LODREN-928402 format. One line per field, with one value per residue: x, y, z of N, C-alpha, C in turn. Coordinates in Angstrom, 3 decimals. Example, Ala and Ser with C-alpha at 12.3 -4.5 7.8 and 13.67 -1.06 7.14 Angstrom:
<pts>
nc1 = (13.190/12.850)
nc2 = (-5.690/-2.250)
nc3 = (7.800/7.080)
cac1 = (12.300/13.670)
cac2 = (-4.500/-1.060)
cac3 = (7.800/7.140)
cc1 = (13.200/12.900)
cc2 = (-3.300/0.030)
cc3 = (7.800/7.870)
</pts>
This chain:
<pts>
nc1 = (1.221/0.447/2.303/1.075/-1.767/-3.744/-2.214/-1.322/-1.632/1.045/1.877/1.347/4.079/5.001/4.235/6.567/7.735/8.458/11.450/12.319/13.138/16.554/17.562/14.513/12.010/10.748/7.400/5.581/3.312/-0.037/-1.282/1.174/1.305/-0.795/-0.291/-1.882/-4.225/-4.528/-3.638/-5.609/-8.004/-7.096/-7.029/-9.980/-11.302/-10.103/-10.842/-13.517/-13.530/-13.264/-15.185/-17.620/-16.919/-15.981/-14.885/-14.686/-13.799/-12.079/-10.041/-9.434/-8.639/-6.012/-4.607/-4.246/-2.630/-0.452/0.618/1.551/3.322/5.251/6.253/6.779/9.804/10.886/10.417/11.707/14.652/15.290/15.341/17.276/19.343/19.606/20.488/19.020/16.777/14.176/11.174/9.084/6.961/6.187/5.565/6.772/5.827/2.879/3.720/4.694/2.308/0.996/2.271/1.461/-1.255/-1.554/-0.231/-1.858/-4.681/-5.026/-3.331/-4.639/-7.072/-6.440/-5.926/-7.881/-9.648/-8.380/-9.101/-11.865/-11.864/-11.171/-12.962/-14.977/-14.225/-13.836/-16.632/-17.799/-16.516/-17.961/-20.352/-20.029/-19.348/-21.856/-23.654/-23.050/-23.311/-26.335/-26.999/-25.646/-27.490/-29.829/-29.269/-28.499/-30.252/-29.596/-27.274/-24.056/-21.417/-18.642/-17.077/-15.263/-16.891/-17.908/-16.597/-16.401/-17.345/-20.957/-23.921/-26.959/-30.172/-31.414/-29.564/-28.604/-25.983/-23.770/-21.878/-18.115/-19.879/-17.991/-14.959/-12.155/-11.967/-12.631/-9.864/-9.462/-8.914/-5.635/-4.693/-6.770/-9.085/-9.678/-12.512/-15.404/-17.768/-20.809/-22.687/-26.488/-28.797/-31.373/-31.034/-30.142/-27.813/-24.222/-21.902/-18.641/-16.184/-12.985/-11.799/-9.464/-10.717/-13.190/-16.220/-17.508/-20.351/-22.534/-25.527)
nc2 = (-1.118/2.293/4.729/7.293/7.932/9.311/9.611/9.915/7.061/5.052/5.899/3.793/2.201/3.771/2.883/1.151/1.838/-0.222/-0.020/0.960/-1.665/-1.688/0.248/0.076/1.874/4.602/5.935/6.914/10.318/10.105/11.564/11.706/8.979/8.588/9.744/9.396/10.014/13.056/13.749/12.758/14.429/16.626/16.508/15.682/18.045/19.819/19.006/19.420/21.665/22.750/21.217/22.608/25.052/26.237/28.450/29.829/27.656/26.688/28.527/28.698/26.139/26.365/28.536/27.092/24.958/26.495/27.801/25.187/24.268/25.884/24.832/22.573/22.149/24.130/22.453/20.143/20.805/21.886/19.615/18.006/19.803/19.890/17.037/14.867/12.678/12.917/11.899/11.602/9.752/9.792/12.543/14.333/13.402/14.346/17.437/17.749/16.784/19.094/21.247/20.918/21.208/23.598/24.887/24.310/24.775/27.224/28.667/29.683/30.236/32.542/33.853/33.890/35.491/38.113/38.589/39.068/41.100/43.053/43.332/44.075/46.592/47.973/47.823/49.141/51.878/52.190/52.638/54.814/57.092/56.737/57.607/60.278/60.962/60.920/62.968/65.492/65.207/65.570/68.279/69.797/68.918/67.235/64.940/64.757/65.765/64.142/62.531/64.028/66.641/66.156/67.317/69.969/72.599/73.041/75.571/75.647/76.323/78.083/79.593/78.709/77.809/74.894/71.658/71.043/67.871/65.607/65.638/64.292/61.878/58.370/55.942/53.108/49.880/48.170/47.243/47.295/48.121/52.264/53.843/53.737/56.049/56.105/57.942/58.044/58.993/58.644/59.284/57.540/55.911/54.117/53.190/51.733/49.122/46.784/44.000/41.515/39.404/40.057/42.016/44.743/46.826/49.546/51.336)
nc3 = (-0.059/-0.726/0.755/-0.048/0.045/-1.588/-4.136/-7.702/-9.464/-10.822/-14.636/-17.235/-19.213/-22.420/-25.417/-27.780/-31.139/-33.275/-34.818/-38.393/-41.070/-42.565/-45.438/-46.240/-47.742/-47.019/-46.110/-49.026/-48.934/-48.983/-51.744/-53.395/-53.764/-55.455/-57.684/-60.496/-59.973/-59.569/-62.132/-63.634/-62.855/-63.822/-66.534/-67.013/-66.184/-68.046/-70.602/-69.972/-69.878/-72.599/-73.786/-72.969/-72.438/-69.633/-68.068/-65.721/-63.670/-65.116/-65.027/-62.037/-61.641/-62.813/-61.805/-59.270/-60.113/-61.346/-59.297/-57.871/-59.733/-59.618/-56.747/-56.992/-57.837/-56.152/-53.703/-54.383/-54.880/-52.454/-50.474/-51.695/-51.598/-48.724/-48.693/-48.877/-50.508/-52.871/-52.132/-54.104/-55.664/-58.905/-58.907/-60.882/-63.283/-62.605/-62.782/-65.292/-66.547/-65.828/-66.582/-69.725/-69.239/-68.871/-71.024/-73.002/-72.219/-70.800/-71.566/-74.348/-72.978/-71.784/-74.516/-75.336/-73.400/-73.535/-76.448/-76.195/-74.780/-76.387/-78.467/-76.784/-76.255/-78.452/-79.325/-77.358/-77.926/-80.679/-79.721/-78.125/-79.972/-81.836/-79.860/-79.558/-82.396/-82.745/-80.587/-81.925/-84.034/-83.015/-82.393/-84.413/-86.117/-88.193/-89.577/-88.855/-90.929/-91.021/-88.561/-87.183/-87.256/-84.759/-83.026/-82.497/-82.012/-82.824/-84.871/-84.879/-86.996/-85.510/-83.886/-81.823/-80.296/-79.499/-77.963/-77.487/-78.948/-78.446/-77.081/-77.876/-80.468/-79.994/-79.977/-82.444/-80.904/-80.863/-84.240/-85.237/-87.544/-88.295/-87.033/-88.898/-90.382/-91.626/-93.355/-94.578/-97.077/-95.712/-93.469/-91.358/-90.320/-89.754/-87.632/-87.774/-87.752/-87.714/-87.112/-86.113/-87.345/-86.771/-87.217/-86.071/-85.783/-85.359/-85.417)
cac1 = (-0.101/1.387/2.319/0.160/-3.180/-4.091/-1.262/-1.569/-0.727/2.203/1.253/2.149/5.064/4.671/4.714/7.436/7.845/9.404/12.455/12.470/14.127/17.227/16.692/12.856/11.998/9.562/6.282/5.067/2.271/-1.293/-1.015/2.487/1.343/-1.733/-0.476/-2.874/-5.691/-4.295/-3.233/-7.004/-8.479/-6.491/-7.602/-11.149/-11.402/-9.629/-11.871/-15.114/-13.454/-13.150/-16.581/-18.547/-16.424/-16.070/-13.794/-14.151/-13.625/-10.338/-8.721/-9.342/-7.564/-4.974/-4.269/-3.595/-2.075/0.520/1.512/1.973/4.723/6.356/6.485/7.400/11.011/11.652/11.008/12.626/15.964/15.289/15.152/18.669/20.478/19.744/21.381/17.991/16.557/12.920/10.414/7.743/6.803/4.839/5.048/7.313/4.708/2.176/4.099/4.471/0.672/0.367/2.618/0.633/-2.395/-1.003/-0.215/-3.207/-6.058/-4.662/-2.527/-5.626/-8.095/-6.315/-5.490/-9.949/-10.630/-8.154/-9.889/-13.082/-11.987/-10.440/-13.966/-15.869/-13.724/-14.437/-18.264/-18.153/-16.251/-18.619/-21.645/-20.008/-19.320/-23.067/-24.442/-22.370/-23.934/-27.388/-27.001/-25.186/-28.892/-30.866/-29.193/-28.826/-31.529/-29.301/-26.398/-22.642/-20.837/-17.894/-17.055/-14.722/-17.703/-18.349/-15.453/-16.122/-18.952/-22.154/-24.666/-27.966/-30.748/-32.172/-28.772/-28.113/-24.418/-23.755/-20.662/-18.028/-20.076/-16.929/-13.227/-11.759/-12.876/-11.839/-8.962/-9.683/-7.939/-4.423/-4.511/-8.397/-9.126/-10.120/-13.929/-16.073/-19.274/-21.515/-24.300/-27.180/-29.986/-32.454/-31.297/-29.628/-26.098/-23.787/-20.124/-18.175/-14.565/-12.667/-10.355/-9.229/-11.663/-14.418/-16.420/-18.258/-21.238/-23.452/-26.491)
cac2 = (-0.060/3.120/5.769/8.553/7.203/9.751/9.967/9.406/5.581/5.249/5.657/2.592/2.620/4.005/1.740/1.499/1.941/-1.193/0.570/0.409/-2.218/-0.827/-0.139/0.256/3.352/5.531/5.553/8.652/10.524/9.580/12.575/11.055/7.601/8.308/11.033/9.366/10.623/14.226/13.913/12.532/15.643/17.846/15.705/15.789/19.500/20.464/18.214/19.794/23.269/22.398/20.983/23.598/26.456/26.340/29.458/30.154/26.644/26.590/29.588/28.267/25.267/26.936/28.947/26.293/24.151/27.286/27.487/24.033/24.258/26.949/24.669/21.481/22.492/24.488/21.552/19.038/21.608/22.267/18.412/17.700/20.745/18.923/15.953/13.791/12.140/13.537/10.853/11.899/9.088/10.209/14.006/14.479/13.212/15.169/18.435/17.532/17.472/20.919/22.304/20.542/21.966/25.265/25.549/23.644/25.082/28.472/29.802/29.696/30.842/33.957/34.710/34.252/36.936/39.297/39.121/39.681/42.702/44.264/43.392/45.041/48.058/48.595/48.085/50.322/52.895/52.520/53.443/56.618/57.518/56.754/58.708/61.673/61.297/61.406/64.418/66.444/65.221/66.150/69.837/70.260/68.698/66.699/64.484/65.193/64.812/63.589/62.486/65.042/67.150/65.885/67.719/71.337/73.862/73.725/76.221/75.373/77.318/78.954/80.122/77.836/76.777/73.456/71.362/69.749/66.607/64.749/66.509/63.700/60.500/57.189/55.582/51.903/49.156/47.789/46.051/47.370/49.317/52.987/53.401/54.118/56.618/55.835/58.220/57.716/60.135/58.602/59.987/56.820/56.006/52.971/53.121/50.101/48.882/45.564/43.721/39.890/38.338/40.246/43.499/45.756/47.795/50.090/50.540)
cac3 = (0.200/-0.804/2.190/0.015/-0.595/-2.887/-5.237/-8.555/-10.038/-12.192/-15.633/-18.202/-20.050/-23.553/-26.520/-28.633/-32.380/-33.999/-36.206/-40.059/-41.540/-43.196/-46.943/-46.522/-48.304/-46.174/-47.146/-49.600/-48.504/-50.169/-52.729/-53.930/-53.710/-56.280/-58.905/-61.272/-59.426/-59.812/-63.539/-64.034/-62.803/-64.536/-67.997/-66.999/-66.195/-69.859/-71.518/-69.675/-70.434/-74.207/-74.574/-72.341/-72.062/-67.854/-68.203/-64.191/-63.342/-65.779/-64.521/-60.781/-61.443/-63.998/-60.870/-58.075/-61.027/-61.355/-57.950/-57.885/-60.736/-58.955/-55.548/-57.152/-57.759/-55.001/-52.605/-54.961/-54.698/-50.623/-50.576/-52.645/-50.571/-47.382/-48.948/-49.271/-51.723/-52.954/-52.343/-54.639/-56.954/-60.037/-59.147/-62.390/-64.335/-62.377/-62.952/-66.720/-67.216/-65.352/-68.034/-70.948/-68.913/-68.871/-72.460/-73.706/-71.763/-69.646/-72.706/-75.575/-72.332/-71.551/-75.416/-75.709/-72.851/-74.318/-77.627/-75.530/-73.960/-77.101/-78.987/-75.848/-76.183/-79.903/-79.057/-76.404/-78.804/-81.467/-78.753/-77.651/-81.019/-82.158/-79.217/-80.109/-83.357/-81.896/-80.053/-82.818/-85.286/-82.058/-82.020/-85.554/-87.262/-89.277/-89.360/-89.131/-92.199/-90.920/-87.172/-87.049/-86.742/-83.543/-81.609/-82.448/-81.648/-83.958/-84.315/-85.914/-87.817/-84.333/-83.400/-80.643/-80.064/-78.783/-78.452/-78.727/-78.616/-78.104/-77.096/-79.161/-81.037/-79.324/-81.035/-82.227/-80.394/-81.984/-85.062/-85.821/-88.763/-88.042/-86.770/-90.443/-90.386/-93.085/-93.111/-95.490/-97.318/-94.963/-91.912/-90.488/-90.096/-89.013/-87.314/-87.722/-87.250/-88.214/-86.476/-85.568/-87.848/-86.191/-87.323/-84.997/-86.339/-84.664/-84.649)
cc1 = (0.966/1.286/1.487/-0.859/-4.150/-3.307/-1.582/-1.055/0.332/1.541/2.017/3.024/4.836/5.251/5.876/7.462/8.888/10.604/12.057/12.894/14.922/17.146/15.360/12.657/10.848/8.596/5.904/3.788/1.299/-1.027/0.206/2.375/0.241/-1.549/-0.990/-4.268/-5.576/-4.720/-4.910/-8.007/-8.252/-7.154/-8.789/-11.705/-10.984/-10.368/-13.191/-14.879/-13.404/-14.342/-17.332/-18.175/-16.550/-14.788/-13.079/-13.356/-12.004/-9.272/-8.542/-8.207/-6.198/-3.910/-3.097/-2.281/-0.864/1.123/2.277/3.524/5.494/6.905/7.157/8.884/11.922/11.677/11.647/14.139/16.147/15.830/16.817/19.619/20.543/20.397/20.185/17.830/15.134/12.370/9.196/7.910/5.972/4.888/5.747/6.514/3.472/2.639/4.247/3.384/0.455/0.844/1.634/-0.635/-2.580/-1.055/-1.613/-4.379/-5.984/-4.017/-4.080/-7.007/-7.575/-6.307/-7.115/-10.369/-9.807/-8.749/-11.209/-13.072/-11.778/-11.811/-15.252/-15.691/-14.136/-15.720/-18.553/-17.737/-16.998/-19.883/-21.092/-19.999/-21.198/-24.160/-23.938/-23.057/-25.346/-27.572/-26.463/-26.647/-29.768/-30.540/-29.367/-29.737/-31.060/-27.759/-25.235/-22.232/-19.497/-17.946/-16.404/-15.559/-18.219/-17.458/-15.163/-17.564/-19.709/-23.160/-25.788/-28.889/-31.233/-31.229/-28.027/-26.986/-24.488/-22.384/-19.659/-19.140/-19.610/-15.696/-12.488/-12.583/-11.863/-11.048/-9.493/-8.355/-6.943/-4.749/-6.183/-8.102/-10.097/-11.940/-14.683/-17.534/-19.646/-22.870/-25.263/-28.483/-31.081/-32.541/-30.654/-28.298/-25.778/-22.148/-19.800/-16.685/-14.319/-11.819/-10.029/-10.387/-12.766/-14.901/-17.458/-18.919/-22.275/-24.303/-26.869)
cc2 = (1.243/4.432/6.995/8.014/7.763/10.211/9.129/7.820/5.761/4.796/4.436/3.135/2.675/3.229/1.984/1.200/0.598/0.043/0.015/-0.295/-1.322/-1.046/0.103/1.140/3.585/5.460/7.052/8.664/10.198/10.522/12.095/9.869/7.399/9.591/11.028/10.125/12.157/14.423/13.813/13.453/16.513/17.249/16.098/17.039/20.441/20.026/19.121/21.432/23.241/22.497/21.585/24.839/26.901/27.113/29.606/28.952/26.614/27.531/29.141/26.946/25.591/27.676/28.287/25.433/25.446/27.589/25.964/23.693/24.748/26.033/23.324/21.476/23.139/23.504/20.414/19.479/21.352/20.746/17.846/18.902/20.318/17.483/15.021/13.226/12.297/12.071/11.278/11.225/9.793/11.981/14.284/14.505/13.952/16.540/18.557/17.769/18.422/21.713/22.267/21.278/23.363/25.416/24.794/24.492/26.907/29.331/30.383/30.455/32.512/35.040/35.188/35.395/37.599/39.812/39.709/40.909/43.362/44.282/44.320/46.350/48.935/48.839/49.307/51.953/53.371/53.114/54.553/57.406/57.735/57.799/60.022/62.363/61.409/62.931/65.662/66.345/65.741/67.696/70.461/70.375/68.011/65.832/65.204/64.542/63.964/63.363/63.301/66.239/67.109/66.726/69.494/71.825/73.783/74.681/76.192/76.798/78.665/79.761/79.815/77.196/75.513/72.751/71.919/68.459/64.963/65.505/65.369/62.493/59.220/56.616/53.248/50.853/48.775/46.939/46.385/48.410/50.905/53.029/54.120/54.510/56.582/56.352/57.825/58.920/59.795/58.864/58.711/57.069/54.486/53.452/51.713/49.790/47.252/45.338/42.173/39.255/38.856/41.724/43.952/46.373/48.434/51.435/49.313)
cc3 = (-0.463/0.246/1.766/-0.709/-1.630/-4.112/-6.332/-9.183/-11.216/-13.432/-16.182/-18.991/-21.405/-24.776/-27.271/-30.239/-33.052/-35.115/-37.618/-40.513/-42.388/-44.743/-47.635/-46.989/-47.371/-47.125/-47.716/-49.070/-49.663/-51.826/-53.772/-54.359/-55.011/-57.468/-59.985/-61.420/-59.958/-61.493/-64.433/-63.679/-63.686/-66.007/-68.049/-67.188/-67.684/-70.489/-71.388/-70.051/-71.783/-74.719/-73.904/-71.918/-70.323/-67.921/-66.835/-63.659/-63.683/-65.038/-63.113/-60.842/-61.862/-62.614/-59.758/-59.083/-61.370/-60.425/-57.552/-58.575/-60.284/-57.844/-55.702/-56.933/-56.734/-54.011/-52.950/-54.502/-53.013/-50.361/-50.877/-51.778/-49.130/-47.630/-48.531/-50.548/-51.883/-53.146/-52.752/-56.019/-57.702/-59.667/-60.454/-63.604/-64.208/-62.775/-64.399/-67.450/-66.871/-66.216/-69.014/-70.333/-69.132/-70.573/-73.138/-73.360/-71.155/-71.116/-73.577/-74.303/-72.291/-72.935/-75.948/-74.947/-73.374/-75.332/-77.370/-75.317/-75.339/-78.250/-78.253/-76.050/-77.494/-79.989/-78.545/-77.224/-79.435/-80.554/-78.497/-78.968/-81.793/-81.219/-79.349/-81.572/-83.332/-81.523/-80.800/-83.598/-84.384/-82.276/-83.515/-86.746/-88.418/-88.922/-89.449/-90.244/-92.217/-88.712/-86.955/-86.466/-85.236/-82.373/-81.595/-82.227/-82.837/-83.442/-85.020/-86.111/-86.662/-83.382/-82.353/-81.018/-79.047/-78.886/-78.130/-77.955/-77.883/-77.688/-77.621/-79.415/-80.299/-80.537/-80.822/-81.466/-81.411/-83.060/-85.590/-86.697/-88.353/-87.859/-88.481/-89.791/-91.930/-92.714/-94.124/-95.712/-96.425/-93.679/-90.911/-90.472/-89.318/-89.213/-87.160/-88.253/-87.629/-87.570/-86.191/-86.352/-87.352/-86.536/-86.443/-85.478/-85.314/-85.195/-85.009)
</pts>
């Protein structure tokens, strides 16, 4: 019987883990054991984007893939500098698949986004010009002869002065033709521009 009746009983001895036999490789993490799963995910997402134009999902996966492409060489370099041997079987295949994903999906996707932005700018510029032409027409009772008429003051038949309706005409995107203004005797007009295989026309 212990002389201290309220003392805590001794804890059982800690379980010992048997040492790993020499020459046995360490167990790689689950992600490294199954690189084909990650490769399959990239392939499925790439195919879904090409089939259904899942741009937001493709961009998100592209950002994650880009982070991994930067992380993998850094981790491998640190392990080699520490004298260890990288234990990431299959990571090289996954890394190469990530590069292919970026080249096949992300590069065309960003090019498509840039193309859409250029078209959107051309459409916005054409609408601005069309709005100024309509204001000129409402003030003068006729269409302007050229787009340069929008950059000066104009006096109508009642002696009212207005303008300029635009301080300067917008320039088309790089590689696009100058905005063409085509009035008709019927009092209608079109403003158009061409570029990158696309024609923008307003109204």
